[in-house]
C-alpha positions as CSV (number, residue, x, y, z in Angstrom):
1,M,-13.8,17.9,-17.7
2,A,-13.5,15.1,-15.2
3,E,-10.3,14.8,-13.1
4,L,-8.1,11.9,-14.1
5,T,-6.3,11.6,-10.7
6,V,-7.6,12.9,-7.4
7,I,-6.3,12.8,-3.8
8,D,-8.8,12.4,-0.9
9,K,-7.5,14.9,1.7
10,D,-9.7,13.3,4.3
11,L,-7.7,10.1,4.0
12,C,-4.3,11.8,3.7
13,L,-2.0,11.3,6.6
14,N,-1.1,14.9,6.7
15,H,-4.7,15.9,7.2
16,N,-5.3,13.4,10.0
17,Y,-2.0,13.7,11.9
18,K,-0.6,17.1,12.7
19,K,2.9,15.8,13.1
20,M,2.9,14.1,9.7
21,H,4.5,15.7,6.6
22,C,4.2,12.8,4.1
23,Q,5.4,13.7,0.6
24,I,5.6,10.3,-1.0
25,C,3.1,10.9,-3.8
26,R,4.8,14.2,-4.7
27,S,8.3,12.8,-4.7
28,V,7.4,9.8,-6.9
29,C,5.5,11.9,-9.5
30,P,7.7,12.1,-12.6
31,G,5.9,15.2,-13.9
32,G,5.7,17.2,-10.7
33,C,2.0,17.3,-11.1
34,I,1.0,17.3,-7.4
35,N,1.2,20.6,-5.5
36,E,1.4,21.3,-1.8
37,E,-2.4,21.4,-1.5
38,L,-2.5,17.8,-3.0
39,Q,-4.1,19.0,-6.1
40,V,-3.2,17.2,-9.4
41,D,-2.8,19.5,-12.4
42,D,-3.7,18.8,-16.0
43,N,-0.2,17.6,-16.9
44,C,-0.9,14.2,-15.2
45,N,-0.4,11.3,-17.6
46,Q,-2.1,8.7,-15.4
47,C,1.1,6.7,-14.8
48,G,-0.4,5.5,-11.5
49,L,2.9,5.7,-9.5
50,C,1.2,7.9,-6.9
51,I,-1.5,5.2,-6.5
52,A,1.1,2.5,-5.9
53,V,3.0,4.3,-3.2
54,C,0.4,6.1,-1.1
55,P,0.3,4.4,2.3
56,A,-3.1,5.7,3.1
57,E,-4.6,4.6,-0.3
58,A,-5.8,8.2,-0.6
59,V,-5.1,8.5,-4.3
60,A,-7.6,7.5,-6.9
61,G,-7.3,7.4,-10.7
62,Q,-9.8,7.2,-13.5
63,G,-9.7,3.8,-15.1
64,Y,-8.2,2.0,-12.1
65,K,-11.0,-0.3,-10.8
66,N,-11.1,-2.8,-7.9
67,S,-13.4,-5.0,-9.9
68,S,-10.8,-5.3,-12.7
69,M,-8.2,-6.6,-10.2
70,K,-10.6,-9.3,-9.0
71,V,-10.8,-10.6,-12.5
72,W,-7.2,-11.7,-12.2
73,T,-8.2,-14.5,-9.9
74,E,-11.2,-15.6,-12.0
75,E,-9.6,-15.8,-15.5
76,P,-7.7,-18.8,-16.7
77,A,-3.9,-18.7,-16.1
78,P,-1.6,-17.1,-17.0
79,V,-2.8,-13.8,-15.7
80,A,-1.7,-11.2,-18.3
81,I,-1.5,-7.6,-17.1
82,R,-1.3,-5.1,-19.9
83,C,-1.7,-1.3,-20.2
84,R,-3.8,0.3,-22.9
85,K,-0.8,1.0,-25.1
86,N,0.0,-2.7,-25.3
87,D,-3.7,-3.7,-25.5
88,S,-6.3,-1.2,-26.6
89,T,-9.0,-3.3,-24.8
90,S,-7.2,-3.0,-21.4
91,I,-8.9,-1.0,-18.7
92,W,-5.5,0.0,-17.2
93,P,-4.2,3.4,-18.4
94,C,-0.7,2.4,-17.2
95,L,0.9,-0.3,-15.1
96,G,2.7,2.1,-12.7
97,F,-0.1,1.4,-10.2
98,L,1.2,-2.1,-9.5
99,D,3.1,-2.9,-6.4
100,S,4.6,-6.1,-5.1
101,R,1.5,-6.9,-3.0
102,L,-0.9,-6.6,-5.9
103,L,1.3,-8.9,-8.0
104,L,1.4,-11.5,-5.1
105,W,-2.4,-11.3,-5.0
106,A,-2.7,-11.7,-8.8
107,G,-0.5,-14.8,-8.5
108,S,-2.2,-16.3,-5.5
109,S,-2.6,-20.1,-5.4
110,N,0.6,-20.3,-7.4
111,R,-1.0,-18.8,-10.6
112,S,1.4,-17.7,-13.3
113,V,1.5,-14.0,-14.0
114,I,2.9,-12.0,-17.0
115,V,3.4,-8.3,-16.7
116,D,3.6,-6.8,-20.3
117,T,6.3,-4.2,-20.2
118,T,6.8,-4.2,-24.0
119,N,6.5,-0.5,-24.6
120,C,7.4,0.8,-21.1
121,A,11.0,1.9,-21.9
122,G,9.9,4.5,-24.4
123,C,6.7,5.5,-22.7
124,K,6.3,7.1,-19.2
125,A,9.3,8.0,-17.2
126,G,10.0,6.0,-14.1
127,V,7.4,3.3,-14.7
128,L,9.7,0.6,-16.1
129,A,12.2,1.0,-13.2
130,H,9.3,0.8,-10.8
131,L,7.9,-2.3,-12.4
132,E,11.3,-4.1,-12.4
133,T,11.7,-3.4,-8.7
134,V,8.2,-4.6,-7.6
135,I,8.4,-7.7,-9.8
136,A,11.7,-8.6,-8.4
137,E,10.5,-8.2,-4.8
138,A,7.3,-10.2,-5.5
139,N,9.4,-13.0,-7.1
140,H,11.7,-13.0,-4.0
141,I,8.7,-13.9,-1.8
142,R,7.2,-16.3,-4.3
143,Q,10.6,-18.2,-4.5
144,T,10.5,-18.7,-0.7
145,L,7.0,-20.2,-1.1
146,G,8.2,-22.5,-3.9
147,Q,6.2,-20.7,-6.5
148,G,7.1,-19.8,-10.1
149,E,8.4,-16.5,-11.2
150,I,6.3,-13.6,-12.4
151,I,7.3,-13.0,-15.9
152,Q,8.2,-9.5,-17.3
153,G,7.8,-9.2,-21.0
154,K,5.4,-9.7,-23.9
155,A,2.1,-11.2,-22.9
156,P,0.4,-13.6,-25.4
157,A,-2.3,-12.1,-27.5
158,V,-5.9,-12.5,-26.4
159,R,-7.5,-15.4,-28.1
160,Q,-10.5,-14.6,-30.3
161,D,-12.7,-17.0,-32.3
162,K,-12.3,-16.3,-36.0
163,S,-15.8,-17.7,-37.0
164,I,-19.1,-16.4,-35.7
165,S,-22.6,-17.7,-36.4
166,R,-25.3,-15.5,-38.0
167,R,-27.3,-15.7,-34.8
168,A,-24.4,-14.7,-32.6
169,F,-23.5,-11.8,-35.0
170,F,-26.9,-10.2,-34.7
171,G,-27.1,-11.0,-31.0
172,Q,-23.9,-9.0,-30.4
173,L,-25.0,-6.2,-32.7
174,F,-28.3,-5.9,-30.8
175,G,-26.5,-6.0,-27.5
176,A,-24.2,-3.3,-28.5
177,A,-27.1,-1.1,-29.6
178,V,-28.8,-1.6,-26.2
179,D,-25.6,-0.7,-24.4
180,T,-25.3,2.5,-26.4
181,V,-28.9,3.5,-25.6
182,R,-28.2,2.8,-21.9
183,E,-25.0,4.9,-22.0
184,V,-26.8,7.9,-23.5
185,A,-29.7,7.7,-21.1
186,S,-27.6,7.2,-18.0
187,P,-23.8,7.7,-18.5
188,S,-21.6,5.3,-16.7
189,D,-19.9,6.4,-13.5
190,D,-16.2,6.5,-14.4
191,K,-15.1,8.6,-11.4
192,P,-11.6,7.9,-10.0
193,E,-11.7,4.9,-7.6
194,R,-9.4,4.0,-4.7
195,L,-7.7,0.7,-5.1
196,R,-8.0,-1.2,-1.8
197,R,-4.7,-3.1,-1.9
198,Q,-4.6,-3.7,1.8
199,D,-7.9,-5.5,1.9
200,L,-6.7,-7.8,-0.9
201,I,-3.4,-8.7,0.8
202,A,-5.2,-9.4,4.0
203,T,-6.8,-12.5,2.4
204,L,-3.3,-13.9,1.6
205,A,-1.9,-13.4,5.1
206,P,-2.0,-17.1,6.2
207,S,0.1,-18.2,3.1
208,L,2.5,-15.2,3.0
209,A,3.3,-15.6,6.7
210,E,5.0,-18.9,5.8
211,A,7.6,-17.1,3.6
212,A,11.1,-17.5,5.0
213,L,12.8,-14.4,3.5
214,T,16.4,-14.8,2.6
215,K,16.9,-11.0,2.6
216,P,14.9,-7.9,3.6
217,T,12.2,-6.9,1.2
218,T,10.6,-3.6,0.1
219,A,7.3,-5.4,-0.6
220,F,6.4,-5.1,3.1
221,F,7.5,-2.9,5.9
222,G,9.5,-3.7,9.1
223,L,9.7,-1.9,12.4
224,K,12.8,-1.3,14.5
225,V,12.7,0.2,18.0
226,S,15.9,1.4,19.7
227,S,16.8,1.2,23.4
228,A,15.7,4.8,23.7
229,C,12.1,3.5,23.9
230,Q,10.4,4.6,27.1
231,A,7.5,2.1,27.0
232,C,4.9,4.9,26.6
233,G,2.8,2.9,24.0
234,V,2.1,5.9,21.8
235,C,3.1,3.9,18.7
236,A,0.3,1.4,19.2
237,K,-2.2,4.1,20.0
238,F,-1.5,6.0,16.8
239,C,-0.9,3.1,14.3
240,P,-3.8,3.5,11.7
241,S,-3.6,-0.1,10.6
242,K,-3.2,-1.7,14.0
243,A,0.0,-3.3,12.9
244,I,1.6,-2.5,16.3
245,T,0.3,-4.1,19.4
246,I,1.5,-4.1,23.0
247,D,1.5,-6.7,25.8
248,D,1.6,-4.8,29.1
249,R,3.5,-6.6,31.8
250,M,3.3,-4.1,34.6
251,N,7.0,-2.9,34.8
252,E,7.7,-3.4,31.1
253,I,5.9,-3.9,27.8
254,D,6.4,-6.1,24.8
255,I,6.0,-4.4,21.4
256,F,4.8,-6.6,18.6
257,H,4.7,-5.8,14.8
258,E,2.6,-7.4,12.0
259,P,4.3,-6.7,8.7
260,L,1.4,-7.8,6.6
261,Q,-0.8,-5.2,8.2
262,C,1.7,-2.4,8.1
263,T,1.4,0.1,5.3
264,G,4.7,1.9,6.0
265,C,2.9,5.2,6.8
266,A,5.5,5.9,9.6
267,V,2.8,7.6,11.8
268,C,4.4,5.7,14.7
269,A,7.8,7.1,14.0
270,G,6.4,10.6,13.6
271,H,4.7,10.6,17.0
272,C,7.3,8.7,19.1
273,P,8.4,11.2,21.8
274,A,11.7,9.4,22.2
275,Q,12.3,9.2,18.4
276,A,13.1,5.5,19.0
277,I,11.2,4.1,15.9
278,A,12.4,3.5,12.4
279,V,10.3,2.0,9.6
280,G,12.1,0.2,6.8
281,Q,12.2,-3.1,4.8
282,A,10.7,-6.2,6.3
283,D,13.0,-9.1,7.2
284,R,10.1,-11.4,8.1
285,L,6.4,-11.5,7.4
286,V,5.1,-13.1,10.6
287,R,3.9,-11.2,13.6
288,H,6.9,-10.9,16.0
289,K,8.1,-9.1,19.1
290,V,10.3,-6.1,18.3
291,I,11.5,-5.1,21.7
292,T,10.8,-5.5,25.4
293,A,11.0,-2.0,26.9
294,S,11.1,-1.2,30.6
295,L,9.2,1.7,32.2
296,P,11.6,4.6,33.2
297,K,12.2,5.7,36.7
298,C,11.0,9.0,38.0
299,A,13.8,11.6,38.2
300,K,12.5,12.7,41.6
301,C,11.0,9.8,43.5
302,G,12.7,7.0,41.7
303,S,9.5,4.9,41.1
304,L,8.6,3.4,37.8
305,Y,6.1,5.5,35.9
306,Q,4.2,5.6,32.5
307,P,5.8,8.5,30.7
308,V,3.7,11.2,28.9
309,N,5.5,12.8,26.0
310,Q,9.1,13.6,27.3
311,A,8.3,14.0,30.9
312,T,11.1,12.8,33.2
313,V,9.0,12.7,36.4
314,C,5.9,10.7,37.3
315,L,2.5,12.2,37.3
316,E,2.4,12.3,41.2
317,C,5.6,14.3,41.4
318,M,4.5,16.5,38.6
319,L,1.3,17.4,40.5
320,K,3.2,18.0,43.7
321,G,5.4,20.4,41.8
322,R,2.5,22.3,40.5
323,T,0.9,22.4,44.0
324,S,4.0,23.8,45.6
325,I,4.2,26.6,42.9
326,M,0.6,27.6,43.5
């Protein structure tokens, strides 16, 4: 039996960074289906919440396809997003996979969007509350851009032609027969597929950067660095998405953050030797300077130095100390 939801351990933050102990997918799972080894048991109901929250996009679910998301920008507006319970022809098992960024992408170019939540209340636990949150956050950003609201509710029925010609009928019948033969001869590959949300949102960066937020948003992530920063630059070196960059000015450094590239993984915070970093809600979406941090002074010689881990002395004094011991 094929697995419905899988987690790629090679992409998981815990696998790639020894200091990381991310538990986001496990904490959001309403059924407790994910164990410590990141294996998903048979109780998984494909709600998609783990897909929505994984900062490394390491979770893949059967039925969640990148190609299906791209259709949103190709079909006539409004973009109607339904689950299989509300529409038997829908590819989406559940709408828990949605996040604010995907909704912004679906509604790009000021397209109207309807998220059908008709049966969510009595269906899968936690999904309705999640959808209400991500829709509200997406609407906050759309409002600052002068765009219409994403609607939550009943989506209009899919229009179908009532009449069909004799030729069209037999054409469709023949086409269905051919598809069936192909499926038997070579079954379609319906393996779980990672949704590449970050790649999609990167295409909207120029327009989203114009958003003047009236309050912090959970749709994107912000970075705060306290005065405890020692200008070591470790945060930029470890940032997987390159959302943190540094301008080195000899005696001090400027730390910049790009919210639209940040995935909220908190690898920077987990590796900061001074514990000076916090990742939270974004209060702006443009690249901006977070802090100017000065290099510390060596506790022995008093000269400025580039710290390594939590060292309080410069490398030269450190080497002199080791020489004297030997």
